[in-house]
N, C-alpha and C positions, 0 to 999 in steps of 0.2 A: 710811240714816236720813234722813227728810225734814228740811229746814231749818226754822228757826223762821219762822212766818208774820209778815208785816208787819201792824201794827195799822192797821185801816181806819177812816176818818173817816166817821161818820154824823151826820146833821143833828140828830136828836133821839132820845131813848129812846121807843120806841113804847109807848103805854098799853095797847092791846088785844093780848094775847099768845096767846090761845086762841080758836080759831074752831071750832065744832062744827057738823056738818051736821044738817039737820032730821031725818034718819033716826035720829039718836041713836047712830050707829055709834061704837064706842070706839077705833077705830084712828086714829092721827095721823101726819102727815108733819111733820118738824121742819125749819123754815126758820131759818137763822142770822139774826141781826140785820142783818148786812151784805148778805145775800141779799134781805131785804125792802127795804133801802135802795136796792139796785140796781134792783129792780122799780119802786120809787117814782120814782127819778130818770129812768129811761128810759120807762116805760109811763104813769106819771101826769104827771110834769113834761114829758115829751116831749123830753128832752135826747138828743143824739147820744152814742154810747158814749165818744168821746174827751173830751167835756165832762164827762160823768158821772164818768169815771175821774179826771179832775182834781179834781172835788169830793170824791171819796173818797180822794184822794191815793194812788192805785195806778196801775199801768200799764194801758193799754187792753186788753192781753191778759188780765191778771188780772181786770179788770172784766168782760170778756166771759165768762170761765169762771164767775165768780160769778153773772152774769145768767142764763146758760144753765142752771146748776144750779137756780136759783130758779124758772125757768120750767118745768123738768122736774118739780120737786117740786109746783108749783102745779097743773100739768096732772094729775099723779097724784092729788092730793087731789080735784080737781073730777070727774075721770072715774070714780074708784073710791069716791066718797062718803066720803072720809076727812076728818077734822078737820085743822086746821093749828095747830101749836104753834110760836111764835116764841121762840127762846131760844138762848143760847150764841153763840160766835164770838169773834173777836179784834178789838175795835173800840174807838174812843174817841169820845166825844160832842163835837161841835163846840161851841165856846163863842163863836164870832164869827159875824157875819152870813154866811149861805151862799147868798143869792140864790134862795131857793126859793119865791118868790111868797107869803110870809107863811103857809105851811102848817105850819111847825114851831114848837115852843116857842122855839127859839133866836132866831128872827126876830121873834117876838111879844114877847119879853121881852129886855131888854138884860142881858147877863151879863158877868162879868169874864173876862179872857183866860186864866185857868188851866184846862188841860184836865182833864176828868173822865174818867180812863182806866179802862176796864173790860176785864178779860180773863177769859174763862171758857172752859170746855171744853164741848162739846156732848154729845150722847146717850151717848158712850162712858163718860163719868164717872158716869153714873147707874146703871150696872150693879153 
């Protein structure tokens, strides 16, 4: 039996959660919120994996697995003209400054220090 996953810290709740290709194809690849956060930290912010793992409060190895999964899913969506659906995962939204160059809601607005914890299941629970 797998052990319970550690709650991953993400900088903000992403507003756009469905991306559909111009072809109108109805197939989707599901990215967890923490996978999108890993892509954002490494590929958009340009952080090294060690620093990005620290931001998400996970080990570097765990971060690397999340990142590789996100990149594989993204490549599948782009190469096979599939849409991307962002949902699910085990994460909490950061409520303090996260040093992300003011790209997230957390850094644009000052919030109190109580965590907004979200825990959801991904595609398996929709069946």
